[in-house]
KEBA-741966 format. One record per residue (C-alpha): residue number from 1; residue in one letter; x, y, z. Coordinates in nm, 2 decimals. Layout:
<sites>
(NUM a (X Y Z))
...
</sites>
This chain:
<sites>
(1 m (0.01 0.00 -0.01))
(2 s (0.14 0.33 -0.10))
(3 p (0.08 0.68 0.07))
(4 p (-0.14 0.84 0.18))
(5 y (-0.18 0.57 0.43))
(6 f (-0.56 0.53 0.60))
(7 p (-0.55 0.57 1.00))
(8 i (-0.64 0.29 1.25))
(9 y (-0.79 0.39 1.53))
(10 l (-0.73 0.22 1.87))
(11 a (-0.94 0.28 2.19))
(12 g (-1.02 0.13 2.54))
(13 p (-1.09 0.19 2.89))
(14 t (-0.80 0.31 3.11))
(15 g (-0.63 0.01 3.22))
(16 s (-0.73 -0.21 2.91))
(17 g (-0.37 -0.26 2.77))
(18 k (-0.39 -0.01 2.48))
(19 t (-0.03 0.09 2.47))
(20 a (0.11 -0.27 2.48))
(21 v (-0.11 -0.36 2.18))
(22 a (-0.04 -0.04 1.97))
(23 l (0.34 -0.10 2.02))
(24 e (0.27 -0.46 1.87))
(25 l (0.06 -0.34 1.61))
(26 a (0.33 -0.07 1.51))
(27 r (0.58 -0.33 1.49))
(28 v (0.39 -0.58 1.29))
(29 l (0.25 -0.33 1.04))
(30 e (0.54 -0.11 1.00))
(31 p (0.56 0.15 0.88))
(32 v (0.35 0.31 1.17))
(33 e (0.34 0.61 1.36))
(34 i (0.15 0.64 1.70))
(35 i (-0.07 0.95 1.76))
(36 n (-0.20 1.03 2.10))
(37 a (-0.59 1.05 2.15))
(38 d (-0.59 1.08 2.57))
(39 a (-0.70 1.41 2.70))
(40 f (-0.43 1.40 2.96))
(41 q (-0.13 1.26 2.79))
(42 v (-0.14 1.57 2.58))
(43 y (0.03 1.74 2.89))
(44 r (0.39 1.74 2.96))
(45 g (0.47 1.67 3.34))
(46 m (0.17 1.46 3.38))
(47 e (0.32 1.15 3.23))
(48 i (0.28 0.91 3.55))
(49 i (-0.09 1.05 3.66))
(50 s (-0.19 1.01 3.29))
(51 a (-0.04 0.69 3.23))
(52 a (0.14 0.78 2.95))
(53 p (0.41 0.54 2.76))
(54 p (0.73 0.61 2.90))
(55 d (1.04 0.68 2.67))
(56 a (1.17 0.33 2.66))
(57 e (0.86 0.21 2.55))
(58 r (0.85 0.46 2.27))
(59 a (1.19 0.39 2.13))
(60 g (1.21 0.32 1.77))
(61 i (0.84 0.42 1.69))
(62 p (0.77 0.79 1.64))
(63 h (0.51 0.93 1.86))
(64 h (0.31 1.24 1.84))
(65 l (0.07 1.46 2.06))
(66 f (0.21 1.36 2.38))
(67 g (0.34 1.62 2.62))
(68 i (0.27 1.89 2.38))
(69 l (0.08 2.15 2.60))
(70 d (0.19 2.29 2.94))
(71 p (-0.06 2.20 3.24))
(72 s (-0.14 2.56 3.25))
(73 e (-0.31 2.55 2.90))
(74 n (-0.69 2.45 2.84))
(75 c (-0.74 2.20 2.59))
(76 d (-1.07 2.09 2.44))
(77 a (-1.23 1.87 2.19))
(78 a (-1.22 2.11 1.91))
(79 l (-0.87 2.21 1.97))
(80 f (-0.75 1.85 2.00))
(81 a (-0.93 1.73 1.71))
(82 t (-0.77 2.01 1.50))
(83 l (-0.43 1.94 1.62))
(84 a (-0.49 1.55 1.55))
(85 r (-0.63 1.58 1.23))
(86 e (-0.34 1.79 1.10))
(87 t (-0.10 1.56 1.23))
(88 i (-0.29 1.24 1.09))
(89 a (-0.29 1.41 0.75))
(90 e (0.11 1.46 0.78))
(91 v (0.17 1.12 0.92))
(92 s (-0.01 0.96 0.65))
(93 q (0.21 1.09 0.36))
(94 r (0.49 0.86 0.49))
(95 a (0.33 0.58 0.77))
(96 i (0.02 0.45 0.89))
(97 p (-0.13 0.66 1.14))
(98 l (-0.22 0.46 1.47))
(99 v (-0.44 0.69 1.67))
(100 v (-0.46 0.55 2.03))
(101 g (-0.67 0.66 2.33))
(102 g (-0.97 0.64 2.56))
(103 s (-1.10 0.99 2.55))
(104 g (-1.42 0.94 2.36))
(105 l (-1.52 1.28 2.29))
(106 y (-1.19 1.36 2.18))
(107 l (-1.18 1.05 1.92))
(108 k (-1.52 1.13 1.81))
(109 a (-1.44 1.47 1.72))
(110 i (-1.14 1.35 1.51))
(111 t (-1.35 1.09 1.35))
(112 h (-1.69 1.23 1.32))
(113 g (-1.59 1.59 1.30))
(114 l (-1.73 1.87 1.53))
(115 a (-2.04 2.06 1.41))
(116 p (-1.90 2.42 1.31))
(117 t (-2.00 2.69 1.58))
(118 p (-2.07 3.06 1.44))
(119 k (-1.80 3.30 1.41))
(120 s (-1.75 3.55 1.67))
(121 d (-1.95 3.85 1.58))
(122 p (-1.76 4.18 1.66))
(123 d (-2.07 4.41 1.74))
(124 l (-2.24 4.15 1.96))
(125 r (-1.89 4.07 2.14))
(126 a (-1.86 4.47 2.21))
(127 e (-2.21 4.47 2.36))
(128 l (-2.13 4.16 2.57))
(129 d (-1.80 4.30 2.69))
(130 q (-1.98 4.61 2.82))
(131 e (-2.17 4.37 3.05))
(132 s (-2.07 4.24 3.41))
(133 l (-1.97 3.89 3.47))
(134 e (-2.26 3.81 3.67))
(135 t (-2.51 3.93 3.40))
(136 l (-2.34 3.74 3.14))
(137 v (-2.35 3.41 3.36))
(138 s (-2.74 3.49 3.41))
(139 r (-2.81 3.53 3.06))
(140 y (-2.61 3.20 2.97))
(141 e (-2.76 3.02 3.24))
(142 a (-3.10 3.08 3.11))
(143 l (-3.04 2.98 2.75))
(144 d (-2.81 2.68 2.82))
(145 p (-2.86 2.55 3.18))
(146 n (-2.68 2.22 3.10))
(147 g (-2.37 2.39 2.94))
(148 a (-2.36 2.65 3.22))
(149 a (-2.36 2.37 3.46))
(150 a (-2.03 2.22 3.30))
(151 t (-1.84 2.57 3.25))
(152 n (-1.63 2.75 3.46))
(153 l (-1.85 3.04 3.53))
(154 k (-1.59 3.25 3.69))
(155 n (-1.40 3.24 3.34))
(156 r (-1.54 3.54 3.15))
(157 r (-1.41 3.44 2.82))
(158 y (-1.56 3.10 2.83))
(159 v (-1.89 3.25 2.95))
(160 t (-1.88 3.51 2.69))
(161 r (-1.80 3.26 2.41))
(162 n (-2.05 3.01 2.51))
(163 l (-2.36 3.30 2.53))
(164 e (-2.23 3.42 2.18))
(165 i (-2.29 3.11 2.04))
(166 c (-2.64 3.06 2.19))
(167 l (-2.73 3.40 2.09))
(168 l (-2.60 3.36 1.73))
(169 s (-2.73 3.02 1.67))
(170 g (-3.06 3.06 1.86))
(171 r (-2.96 2.72 2.02))
(172 p (-2.78 2.59 2.34))
(173 a (-2.40 2.61 2.27))
(174 s (-2.37 2.29 2.47))
(175 k (-2.62 2.09 2.22))
(176 l (-2.46 2.26 1.93))
(177 k (-2.09 2.16 2.04))
(178 s (-2.21 1.77 2.08))
(179 e (-2.33 1.75 1.72))
(180 w (-2.13 1.60 1.46))
(181 q (-2.05 1.67 1.09))
(182 d (-2.04 1.32 0.98))
(183 n (-2.28 1.05 1.19))
(184 h (-2.12 0.76 0.98))
(185 p (-1.77 0.80 0.94))
(186 k (-1.58 0.49 0.74))
(187 i (-1.30 0.43 0.98))
(188 c (-1.09 0.15 1.08))
(189 g (-1.13 0.14 1.47))
(190 f (-1.11 -0.11 1.74))
(191 f (-1.23 -0.08 2.11))
(192 l (-1.05 -0.31 2.35))
(193 k (-1.30 -0.47 2.58))
(194 r (-1.22 -0.63 2.90))
(195 e (-1.44 -0.80 3.15))
(196 r (-1.54 -0.52 3.40))
(197 g (-1.41 -0.74 3.71))
(198 e (-1.11 -0.78 3.54))
(199 l (-1.06 -0.46 3.44))
(200 y (-1.13 -0.32 3.78))
(201 d (-0.86 -0.56 3.91))
(202 r (-0.57 -0.43 3.66))
(203 i (-0.67 -0.05 3.75))
(204 n (-0.64 -0.16 4.15))
(205 q (-0.29 -0.31 4.07))
(206 r (-0.19 -0.01 3.87))
(207 t (-0.27 0.27 4.13))
(208 p (-0.01 0.16 4.39))
(209 q (0.24 0.13 4.11))
(210 m (0.19 0.51 4.04))
(211 f (0.30 0.59 4.38))
(212 h (0.60 0.36 4.36))
(213 d (0.70 0.56 4.02))
(214 g (0.68 0.90 4.17))
(215 v (0.34 1.05 4.08))
(216 v (0.32 1.24 4.42))
(217 a (0.64 1.40 4.34))
(218 e (0.48 1.48 3.99))
(219 i (0.20 1.62 4.13))
(220 q (0.38 1.82 4.37))
(221 a (0.58 1.99 4.10))
(222 l (0.29 2.11 3.90))
(223 t (0.25 2.48 3.96))
(224 t (-0.04 2.62 3.77))
(225 t (-0.30 2.36 3.62))
(226 s (-0.58 2.45 3.39))
(227 q (-0.93 2.35 3.43))
(228 t (-0.88 2.07 3.16))
(229 a (-0.59 1.96 3.31))
(230 d (-0.71 1.95 3.68))
(231 k (-0.96 1.68 3.54))
(232 a (-0.70 1.41 3.55))
(233 i (-0.80 1.16 3.77))
(234 g (-0.57 1.15 4.08))
(235 i (-0.45 1.50 4.08))
(236 r (-0.74 1.62 4.33))
(237 e (-0.67 1.32 4.54))
(238 i (-0.30 1.36 4.58))
(239 r (-0.33 1.72 4.64))
(240 e (-0.54 1.63 4.95))
(241 y (-0.28 1.40 5.03))
(242 l (-0.04 1.64 5.00))
(243 a (-0.24 1.90 5.23))
(244 g (-0.25 1.61 5.51))
(245 n (-0.61 1.54 5.46))
(246 l (-0.58 1.18 5.33))
(247 d (-0.31 0.93 5.42))
(248 e (-0.14 0.73 5.15))
(249 a (-0.37 0.43 5.18))
(250 a (-0.68 0.64 5.19))
(251 c (-0.55 0.83 4.86))
(252 i (-0.48 0.53 4.68))
(253 e (-0.80 0.40 4.74))
(254 a (-0.98 0.71 4.62))
(255 i (-0.80 0.73 4.28))
(256 r (-0.89 0.35 4.25))
(257 q (-1.25 0.43 4.31))
(258 a (-1.26 0.74 4.07))
(259 t (-1.04 0.55 3.81))
(260 r (-1.32 0.26 3.80))
(261 r (-1.60 0.51 3.79))
(262 y (-1.41 0.66 3.47))
(263 a (-1.35 0.31 3.31))
(264 k (-1.73 0.23 3.37))
(265 r (-1.81 0.56 3.18))
(266 q (-1.55 0.49 2.88))
(267 l (-1.73 0.13 2.84))
(268 s (-2.08 0.30 2.83))
(269 w (-1.97 0.58 2.58))
(270 f (-1.79 0.31 2.35))
(271 k (-2.12 0.06 2.37))
(272 r (-2.28 0.33 2.17))
(273 e (-2.02 0.37 1.93))
(274 t (-2.09 0.18 1.61))
(275 a (-1.77 0.29 1.40))
(276 f (-1.55 0.11 1.64))
(277 h (-1.50 -0.29 1.62))
(278 s (-1.55 -0.45 1.96))
(279 i (-1.24 -0.67 2.06))
(280 d (-1.31 -0.88 2.36))
(281 i (-0.98 -0.98 2.54))
(282 t (-0.91 -1.16 2.86))
(283 a (-0.63 -1.19 3.15))
(284 s (-0.48 -1.48 2.92))
(285 d (-0.44 -1.28 2.59))
(286 s (-0.10 -1.12 2.53))
(287 a (-0.06 -0.82 2.32))
(288 m (0.04 -1.05 2.02))
(289 s (-0.27 -1.26 2.06))
(290 i (-0.50 -0.94 2.06))
(291 v (-0.31 -0.82 1.76))
(292 s (-0.34 -1.15 1.57))
(293 r (-0.72 -1.10 1.60))
(294 i (-0.72 -0.74 1.49))
(295 l (-0.47 -0.81 1.18))
(296 p (-0.75 -0.98 0.96))
(297 l (-1.00 -0.69 1.05))
(298 i (-0.77 -0.45 0.91))
(299 q (-0.66 -0.64 0.61))
(300 a (-1.03 -0.68 0.52))
(301 f (-1.08 -0.30 0.58))
(302 g (-0.77 -0.26 0.33))
(303 v (-0.51 -0.11 0.54))
(304 e (-0.17 -0.27 0.49))
(305 g (0.18 -0.18 0.62))
</sites>
């Protein structure tokens, strides 16, 4: 197969073993370059808390969109999709782009394309800039209560832009932002699905290892973190530990519980995603045995290294 190469998408809940499978796929399908699609692995200085693949595992295989943002920067699905699509287009000229992650919204923004929101209107923006934040919040809550509940209402820029979208489109900004350009894209995508109990066991085992690897020092070193970065599971709990409000055992258990809940949400999200082929895996499966089941599906789709 000659360039441009068609991308492959590999998704799965946290703790499912995506990294090992991706590396094995990359070796078998060469040439392959791996592109991150995890909302938190995009941040540098958060490698342990986000379970980003370490440098030793990346050796010999180009990786993209890992650690490209400072933790003080915000990132949303629209920005990430733009970065990812640009990277996929560039990589596809020389290798198969293997897009790997568990962030359902980010992956869907890449594969389905977010519906366009109206461009800023200078006259309306000038009018909104004259109003107090309290007034802007009140108007926004009235027009888009669901969106307002999920927004940092102390951030004037967020509130103003979302209210502007509501006023220009005549629809709630949150609803518009959840719509897609293509509801039925043709993609070569796979979702690694483990039995829930086994997945939880893997999460329970991984969390203490993060502490052994130095996650507390990693979080302690973070100075300013954005609203997006702050959502990474474990940051809030470790800060509580550092403040003396939790001991280490309680902190580990709190992170385990939050991670299990996140994994459950990921399973629910991808259960609804028909564009991804579900691959059922068990504790006895190795990365190679999983890849051996994925390869015929890739070849049937027409993607070859």
